C-alpha positions as CSV (number, residue, x, y, z in Angstrom):
1,M,161.4,106.7,103.2
2,T,160.1,107.8,106.7
3,E,156.5,109.6,106.5
4,S,158.2,112.6,106.9
5,A,160.5,112.6,103.9
6,R,160.3,114.5,101.1
7,E,158.6,113.3,98.1
8,G,158.1,116.0,95.7
9,I,158.6,119.5,94.6
10,D,155.5,122.2,94.4
11,I,156.4,125.5,92.9
12,T,153.9,128.7,92.3
13,R,155.2,131.5,90.3
14,I,153.0,134.6,88.9
15,L,154.2,135.3,86.2
16,D,153.6,138.5,84.2
17,A,153.0,137.0,80.6
18,P,149.8,135.8,78.8
19,R,148.9,132.0,79.4
20,E,148.9,131.4,76.1
21,L,152.8,132.5,75.9
22,V,153.8,131.0,79.1
23,F,152.7,127.7,77.4
24,E,154.5,128.1,74.3
25,A,157.6,128.5,76.2
26,W,157.2,125.3,77.7
27,T,156.4,123.5,74.1
28,T,158.5,125.1,71.7
29,P,162.1,124.0,71.3
30,E,163.5,127.2,71.0
31,H,161.5,128.9,74.0
32,F,162.3,126.1,76.6
33,A,166.5,125.9,75.5
34,A,166.1,129.3,76.5
35,W,165.2,128.9,79.7
36,Y,165.3,125.1,80.9
37,G,169.0,125.0,82.4
38,G,169.0,128.2,83.7
39,D,172.7,130.2,83.0
40,A,173.7,126.7,81.3
41,D,173.8,126.1,77.7
42,V,171.0,124.1,76.1
43,P,172.0,123.6,72.5
44,L,168.7,124.2,70.4
45,D,170.3,121.1,68.3
46,R,170.1,118.9,71.7
47,V,166.6,119.4,72.0
48,S,163.4,117.5,71.1
49,M,160.0,117.7,71.4
50,D,157.5,115.7,70.2
51,V,154.2,117.7,72.0
52,G,151.4,115.3,72.3
53,P,150.1,112.7,74.5
54,G,152.9,109.9,74.3
55,G,155.5,112.1,72.3
56,A,158.7,112.1,73.8
57,W,161.2,115.0,74.7
58,S,165.1,115.4,75.5
59,L,167.2,117.9,76.1
60,V,171.1,118.2,77.4
61,I,172.4,120.5,79.4
62,V,175.9,121.7,78.7
63,V,178.0,123.1,81.7
64,P,181.9,123.4,81.4
65,G,183.4,120.0,81.6
66,T,179.8,118.0,81.3
67,E,176.8,117.4,80.2
68,M,173.4,116.5,81.8
69,P,170.8,114.4,79.7
70,F,167.1,115.0,80.5
71,H,164.3,113.2,78.5
72,G,160.7,112.1,79.2
73,V,157.1,111.6,77.5
74,Y,154.2,113.6,77.5
75,R,151.4,112.0,79.2
76,E,148.5,115.1,78.9
77,V,148.8,118.2,76.7
78,L,146.2,120.0,77.3
79,A,146.8,123.8,75.6
80,P,147.1,125.9,77.5
81,E,145.7,125.1,80.6
82,R,148.1,121.9,81.5
83,L,151.4,119.6,81.1
84,V,152.0,116.3,82.6
85,F,155.3,114.5,81.4
86,T,157.6,112.2,83.2
87,L,161.1,113.2,83.7
88,K,164.6,111.2,84.0
89,D,168.2,112.1,84.0
90,A,171.1,109.9,83.5
91,T,171.2,108.5,87.5
92,A,167.9,107.5,86.3
93,P,167.4,103.5,86.6
94,A,166.1,102.5,83.3
95,D,163.7,100.4,84.9
96,T,161.5,103.3,85.9
97,E,159.5,106.1,84.7
98,G,161.3,109.0,86.4
99,E,159.5,111.9,88.2
100,T,155.9,112.9,87.0
101,V,156.1,116.8,86.7
102,T,152.3,118.6,86.4
103,V,152.0,122.3,85.1
104,T,149.1,123.9,85.4
105,F,148.6,127.3,83.8
106,T,145.7,129.8,84.7
107,D,144.7,133.3,83.4
108,R,144.5,135.8,86.3
109,G,143.7,138.2,83.8
110,D,146.0,141.7,82.8
111,K,148.2,139.4,80.8
112,T,149.3,137.4,84.0
113,T,149.4,133.3,84.5
114,E,149.8,131.7,87.5
115,M,152.0,128.6,86.8
116,V,151.7,126.1,89.3
117,F,154.6,123.4,89.1
118,K,154.4,119.5,90.8
119,Q,157.4,117.2,90.7
120,R,156.0,113.7,92.1
121,G,157.8,109.8,92.0
122,G,159.4,109.6,95.3
123,N,162.5,108.7,93.2
124,L,164.6,111.2,94.6
125,T,165.9,111.7,98.5
126,A,165.1,114.8,100.7
127,E,168.4,116.0,99.6
128,Q,167.6,115.9,95.8
129,Y,164.5,117.0,96.2
130,A,165.8,120.3,97.8
131,A,168.8,120.5,95.3
132,A,166.1,120.1,92.2
133,E,163.9,122.6,93.5
134,D,166.9,125.0,93.6
135,G,167.3,124.3,90.2
136,W,163.9,124.7,89.2
137,E,163.7,128.1,90.7
138,A,166.6,128.7,88.4
139,F,164.9,127.7,85.9
140,F,161.9,129.8,86.3
141,D,164.0,133.2,87.2
142,A,165.4,132.1,83.5
143,L,161.8,131.8,82.2
144,V,160.8,134.7,83.8
145,A,163.5,136.6,82.0
146,R,162.4,134.9,78.8
147,L,159.3,135.9,78.8
148,T,160.1,139.4,79.4
149,S,162.2,139.4,76.0
150,L,159.5,137.9,74.2
């Protein structure tokens, strides 16, 4: 990779929900399945979350004609402030941890939360990071809708 190559994703969102609720949306299977994947289907019976350091998580996004499995391991869980976990899909080499995702949740008062999302690892090309960022943006739009319904 060259020095100008993209090596991650950075997204910040201000969410109209209390920090505890946003954290819960990331760590409860029913909530996570409702927004992860955006408009795609994530069957609840295909979601597993052992939310704690060293605990595993997995889910399958189902779109017409294909299934996309994702999985990883929680490295840090500091409720309701911070999550750090690994992220792999079916295309990731078996001998890598995949990408590392760090999400911090800051209480801004007035029941709003600043969510800062970072994905790092250098395992994707610049084009793959751009596509993944578009995917996360769609997921976060679905997260906003989920939080509004709670």
